[in-house]
Backbone as JSON, one array per atom type, in Angstrom:
{
  "sequence": "MGKKVKVVFDTNVWLSIFMKKTLSEEFSKALNREIAVYITEAILKEISRVLTYPKMTQVLKLSGIKQKEILRAIVKNSIIVTSKLEVHMVEDDPEDNKILACAQFAGADFIVSGDKHLLALGKFKRTRILTPREFLDLISSG",
  "N": [[21.31, 271.22, 24.1], [22.41, 270.15, 21.01], [22.37, 269.94, 17.1], [21.16, 267.0, 15.77], [22.16, 263.99, 14.38], [21.83, 263.15, 11.23], [21.23, 260.02, 9.53], [21.1, 257.4, 7.3], [20.0, 254.19, 7.5], [21.5, 251.2, 6.16], [20.26, 248.18, 4.46], [21.48, 246.01, 5.42], [22.63, 246.46, 7.72], [20.25, 247.5, 9.53], [19.45, 244.64, 9.68], [21.72, 243.43, 11.06], [22.06, 244.47, 13.29], [20.01, 243.19, 14.71], [20.73, 241.0, 14.49], [22.96, 240.37, 15.7], [24.21, 240.7, 18.9], [26.36, 242.21, 20.39], [26.71, 244.08, 18.37], [24.41, 245.33, 18.29], [23.87, 246.32, 21.26], [25.83, 248.48, 20.63], [24.55, 249.99, 19.09], [21.86, 250.1, 19.87], [22.81, 252.03, 22.47], [24.07, 254.22, 20.68], [21.33, 255.39, 19.22], [20.26, 256.21, 21.43], [21.66, 258.94, 21.38], [22.06, 261.93, 20.26], [20.84, 261.24, 17.36], [19.28, 260.71, 14.26], [17.45, 258.79, 12.25], [16.5, 257.76, 9.22], [14.32, 256.69, 6.99], [12.66, 255.04, 4.19], [9.33, 253.94, 2.66], [10.49, 251.8, 1.1], [12.84, 250.9, 1.48], [11.76, 249.66, 4.1], [10.76, 247.74, 3.25], [12.2, 246.2, 1.55], [13.47, 245.26, 3.7], [11.89, 243.59, 4.81], [11.44, 241.95, 3.42], [13.75, 240.47, 2.7], [13.85, 239.52, 5.46], [12.05, 237.07, 5.25], [13.53, 235.45, 3.48], [14.53, 231.88, 3.24], [17.06, 231.6, 4.75], [16.99, 233.86, 6.95], [14.35, 233.58, 8.03], [15.45, 231.12, 9.42], [17.06, 231.97, 11.12], [15.59, 234.3, 12.94], [13.87, 232.07, 13.58], [15.48, 230.32, 15.51], [16.18, 232.39, 17.38], [14.27, 233.43, 18.43], [13.06, 235.88, 17.63], [10.42, 237.99, 15.98], [9.29, 238.45, 12.89], [7.82, 240.6, 12.9], [8.07, 241.91, 15.0], [10.78, 243.1, 14.47], [10.43, 244.8, 12.56], [8.26, 246.44, 13.69], [10.51, 247.64, 15.86], [12.1, 248.82, 13.86], [10.3, 250.89, 12.83], [9.88, 252.4, 14.84], [12.04, 253.29, 15.9], [12.62, 255.65, 14.05], [12.73, 258.01, 11.6], [10.0, 257.83, 9.1], [10.65, 258.75, 5.33], [8.61, 259.89, 2.57], [10.14, 259.82, -0.58], [10.77, 260.92, -3.57], [12.28, 260.97, -4.89], [14.74, 259.8, -7.21], [17.43, 258.22, -7.9], [20.41, 257.65, -9.84], [22.94, 256.09, -9.44], [24.33, 253.91, -8.61], [25.41, 251.31, -10.37], [25.64, 248.36, -10.63], [24.43, 247.52, -8.86], [21.44, 248.09, -8.16], [19.32, 248.22, -6.39], [20.52, 248.91, -4.71], [20.3, 252.07, -5.08], [17.83, 253.5, -3.44], [18.86, 253.72, -1.1], [20.18, 255.74, -1.31], [18.94, 257.82, -2.34], [17.46, 258.15, -0.16], [19.16, 259.19, 1.64], [19.68, 261.66, 0.37], [17.21, 262.94, -0.13], [16.43, 262.88, 2.46], [18.89, 265.09, 3.48], [21.1, 264.0, 5.01], [23.79, 263.01, 7.25], [24.95, 261.04, 7.21], [25.86, 257.92, 5.72], [25.1, 254.56, 6.46], [26.6, 251.38, 5.88], [27.39, 248.18, 5.13], [27.42, 247.13, 2.67], [29.64, 246.82, -0.41], [29.08, 248.07, -2.98], [28.16, 251.14, -1.94], [29.65, 251.76, -0.08], [32.46, 251.41, -1.56], [31.71, 253.92, -3.01], [31.92, 256.54, -1.14], [31.33, 258.52, -0.62], [28.31, 260.3, -1.04], [26.84, 263.46, -2.89], [26.3, 265.29, -0.29], [26.68, 263.64, 1.58], [28.55, 261.34, 3.68], [29.65, 257.88, 3.52], [29.86, 255.49, 5.34], [31.22, 252.29, 7.17], [29.49, 250.25, 9.71], [31.57, 250.11, 11.79], [33.12, 252.46, 11.59], [31.5, 254.42, 12.09], [30.37, 254.02, 14.72], [32.46, 254.26, 15.81], [33.18, 256.9, 15.04], [30.67, 258.15, 15.9], [31.08, 257.48, 18.81], [33.13, 258.83, 19.74], [32.38, 261.84, 19.79]],
  "CA": [[20.67, 269.91, 22.77], [23.2, 269.98, 19.75], [21.66, 269.54, 15.96], [21.19, 265.8, 15.32], [23.41, 263.73, 13.23], [20.93, 262.77, 10.51], [21.6, 258.97, 9.18], [20.31, 256.24, 6.19], [20.99, 252.45, 7.62], [21.13, 249.99, 4.88], [19.12, 247.12, 5.12], [22.29, 244.49, 6.08], [22.88, 247.03, 8.63], [19.55, 247.49, 10.15], [19.25, 243.01, 10.1], [23.17, 243.34, 11.52], [21.4, 245.32, 14.84], [19.25, 242.31, 15.37], [21.1, 239.76, 14.89], [24.47, 240.76, 16.17], [23.86, 240.78, 20.05], [27.04, 243.11, 20.54], [25.94, 245.4, 17.6], [23.0, 245.9, 19.02], [23.86, 246.95, 22.41], [26.57, 249.54, 20.79], [23.78, 251.04, 18.09], [21.29, 251.01, 21.13], [23.59, 253.49, 22.97], [24.03, 255.09, 19.89], [20.34, 255.84, 19.0], [19.56, 256.85, 22.38], [22.26, 260.18, 21.01], [21.61, 263.11, 19.09], [20.78, 260.78, 15.95], [18.09, 260.94, 14.05], [17.46, 257.92, 11.61], [15.79, 258.09, 8.51], [14.43, 255.43, 6.22], [11.26, 254.86, 3.24], [8.65, 252.22, 2.67], [10.93, 251.09, 0.09], [13.72, 250.31, 2.17], [11.37, 248.47, 5.11], [9.45, 246.4, 1.97], [13.15, 245.49, 0.99], [13.74, 244.53, 4.82], [10.73, 242.65, 4.89], [11.4, 241.26, 2.08], [15.03, 240.01, 3.51], [13.46, 239.16, 6.58], [11.48, 236.26, 4.68], [14.27, 234.39, 3.11], [14.58, 230.73, 4.6], [18.03, 231.67, 6.25], [16.58, 234.72, 8.0], [13.74, 232.84, 8.86], [15.74, 229.69, 10.39], [17.81, 232.81, 12.5], [15.05, 234.64, 13.99], [13.28, 231.27, 14.57], [16.22, 230.04, 17.07], [16.68, 233.15, 18.25], [12.66, 233.57, 19.02], [12.45, 237.13, 17.32], [9.67, 237.52, 15.07], [9.67, 239.31, 12.13], [6.58, 242.06, 12.96], [9.07, 243.18, 16.07], [11.93, 243.7, 14.3], [9.84, 245.65, 11.5], [7.77, 247.33, 14.61], [11.66, 248.52, 16.24], [12.6, 249.84, 13.29], [9.74, 251.96, 12.5], [10.29, 252.98, 16.25], [13.47, 254.2, 15.91], [13.19, 256.1, 12.32], [11.86, 258.67, 10.88], [9.78, 257.47, 7.77], [10.19, 260.08, 4.54], [8.54, 259.44, 1.1], [11.02, 260.17, -1.73], [9.91, 260.5, -4.74], [13.37, 261.1, -5.97], [15.03, 258.6, -8.26], [19.28, 257.84, -8.17], [21.11, 256.25, -10.82], [24.34, 256.29, -9.01], [25.31, 252.7, -8.5], [24.52, 250.48, -11.8], [26.38, 247.02, -10.61], [22.96, 246.85, -7.96], [20.43, 249.22, -8.53], [18.33, 248.31, -5.07], [21.25, 250.49, -3.11], [20.15, 252.9, -4.79], [17.03, 253.34, -2.63], [19.33, 254.16, 0.18], [21.1, 256.91, -1.65], [17.76, 258.7, -2.78], [16.73, 258.06, 1.22], [19.81, 260.5, 2.4], [19.5, 262.92, -0.53], [15.74, 263.58, 0.6], [16.47, 263.88, 4.32], [19.5, 265.52, 4.05], [21.68, 262.8, 5.66], [25.01, 263.28, 7.41], [25.76, 259.77, 6.84], [24.49, 256.26, 5.51], [25.99, 253.15, 7.2], [26.12, 250.66, 4.94], [28.48, 247.11, 4.87], [27.42, 247.11, 1.02], [30.89, 247.2, -1.36], [29.12, 249.3, -3.69], [28.19, 251.95, -1.24], [31.34, 252.17, 0.36], [33.23, 252.46, -2.88], [31.48, 255.81, -3.35], [32.81, 256.91, 0.15], [30.65, 259.77, -0.42], [27.45, 260.86, -2.07], [26.99, 264.37, -2.46], [27.43, 265.67, 0.62], [26.2, 262.22, 2.42], [29.6, 260.31, 4.46], [29.16, 256.66, 3.87], [30.82, 254.45, 6.4], [30.7, 251.04, 7.86], [29.02, 250.52, 11.28], [32.48, 250.4, 12.92], [33.77, 253.49, 11.06], [30.19, 254.76, 12.43], [30.07, 253.75, 16.16], [33.48, 254.5, 16.57], [32.85, 258.27, 15.37], [29.95, 258.7, 17.14], [31.05, 257.79, 20.47], [33.88, 260.04, 19.96], [31.93, 262.95, 19.86]],
  "C": [[21.72, 270.6, 21.64], [22.23, 269.66, 18.47], [21.72, 267.79, 15.97], [21.67, 265.6, 14.16], [22.11, 262.99, 12.41], [21.89, 261.32, 9.53], [20.76, 258.18, 8.74], [21.22, 255.33, 6.85], [20.87, 252.21, 6.57], [20.44, 248.91, 4.93], [20.09, 246.27, 6.0], [22.68, 245.72, 7.4], [21.75, 246.86, 9.79], [19.29, 245.32, 10.71], [20.46, 242.56, 10.59], [22.56, 243.2, 13.09], [20.55, 244.22, 15.26], [19.78, 241.12, 15.53], [22.56, 239.25, 15.84], [24.52, 241.4, 18.27], [25.12, 242.4, 20.34], [27.37, 244.51, 19.89], [25.32, 245.77, 18.01], [23.2, 246.59, 20.09], [24.6, 248.56, 21.74], [25.33, 250.73, 19.97], [22.7, 251.49, 19.23], [21.59, 252.3, 21.6], [23.82, 254.54, 21.53], [22.35, 256.02, 19.43], [19.76, 256.44, 20.11], [20.87, 258.68, 22.31], [21.25, 260.5, 20.63], [21.75, 262.25, 17.78], [19.16, 260.71, 15.65], [17.78, 260.1, 12.3], [16.07, 257.69, 10.79], [15.8, 257.14, 7.65], [12.46, 255.66, 5.28], [10.44, 253.71, 3.36], [9.34, 251.5, 1.99], [11.59, 250.1, 0.48], [13.24, 249.26, 3.59], [10.52, 247.31, 4.1], [10.86, 245.54, 1.89], [13.8, 244.65, 2.83], [12.82, 243.63, 5.19], [10.66, 241.59, 4.0], [12.79, 240.31, 2.37], [14.74, 239.09, 4.44], [12.57, 237.41, 6.11], [12.68, 234.95, 4.11], [14.57, 233.57, 3.91], [15.91, 230.86, 5.34], [17.77, 232.56, 6.91], [15.44, 234.13, 8.6], [14.03, 232.17, 9.89], [16.58, 230.8, 11.1], [16.97, 233.05, 13.4], [14.34, 233.31, 14.05], [13.76, 230.62, 16.07], [16.38, 231.26, 17.83], [15.47, 233.45, 19.08], [11.86, 235.38, 18.9], [11.2, 236.94, 15.97], [9.67, 238.69, 14.03], [9.23, 240.62, 11.99], [7.62, 242.54, 14.31], [10.11, 243.65, 15.87], [11.32, 245.15, 13.25], [9.08, 247.08, 12.72], [9.41, 248.65, 15.54], [12.08, 249.39, 15.1], [11.95, 251.08, 12.77], [9.61, 252.96, 14.03], [11.01, 254.11, 16.33], [13.73, 255.14, 14.8], [12.01, 256.83, 12.32], [11.48, 258.15, 9.15], [9.64, 258.61, 6.66], [9.58, 258.99, 3.43], [9.15, 260.25, 0.46], [10.47, 259.74, -2.34], [11.03, 260.36, -5.95], [14.01, 259.91, -6.63], [16.9, 258.77, -8.19], [19.46, 256.71, -8.97], [22.67, 256.05, -10.09], [25.13, 254.61, -9.06], [24.57, 251.67, -9.47], [24.95, 249.19, -11.33], [25.04, 246.26, -9.34], [22.2, 248.19, -7.45], [19.74, 249.36, -7.35], [19.25, 248.97, -4.11], [20.58, 251.83, -3.69], [19.25, 254.4, -3.94], [17.77, 254.3, -1.61], [20.3, 255.41, -0.07], [19.83, 258.19, -1.72], [17.17, 258.99, -1.63], [17.41, 259.49, 1.94], [19.87, 261.27, 1.47], [17.87, 263.41, 0.04], [15.8, 264.01, 1.86], [17.34, 264.34, 4.66], [20.66, 265.02, 4.94], [23.11, 263.13, 5.89], [25.66, 261.67, 7.01], [24.88, 258.84, 6.44], [25.6, 255.6, 5.98], [25.43, 252.34, 6.76], [27.22, 249.22, 5.34], [28.34, 247.03, 3.36], [28.73, 247.68, 0.49], [30.27, 248.19, -1.9], [29.03, 250.55, -3.35], [29.2, 252.09, -0.75], [32.17, 252.15, -0.81], [32.94, 254.05, -3.32], [32.24, 256.67, -2.29], [32.18, 258.09, 0.68], [29.68, 259.97, -1.49], [26.7, 261.96, -1.82], [27.23, 265.08, -1.38], [26.98, 264.81, 2.18], [27.82, 261.4, 2.61], [28.89, 258.77, 4.3], [30.24, 255.95, 4.74], [30.38, 253.09, 6.42], [30.18, 251.01, 9.12], [29.86, 250.51, 12.19], [32.79, 251.43, 12.79], [32.55, 254.23, 12.43], [30.14, 255.39, 13.75], [31.53, 254.56, 16.47], [33.46, 256.76, 16.51], [31.81, 258.78, 16.24], [30.25, 258.4, 18.51], [32.57, 258.25, 20.68], [33.5, 261.62, 19.81], [31.69, 264.04, 18.48]]
}
């Protein structure tokens, strides 16, 4: 058994996993491999807040998925870390800095995001920043 790949998913990726069936299936397969997903309370709070947006509550209602089920699934599939690190790399969207702080604290190999501010960085310290598709392609290729 090899070393686990350490990953931090951005909020938009977590939401996409639960909202898009094909992406959900692909990430489900990836999570069953040697991957450790890290998250902080701050990221969980952000996900929880986004799930209360009117558009999201409508999508959840139509799909029959409850907010608590999503949060439980995220907690079940993640390692929650308590990071006191503060990062100030993304000025245009300071909320993105919590993703970078989590990755730095966890020593993550990858950040997976659809966020243009994070993707524009390409890399943060030793952590590569990839789109969900890039990450899934990389993981599936071994």
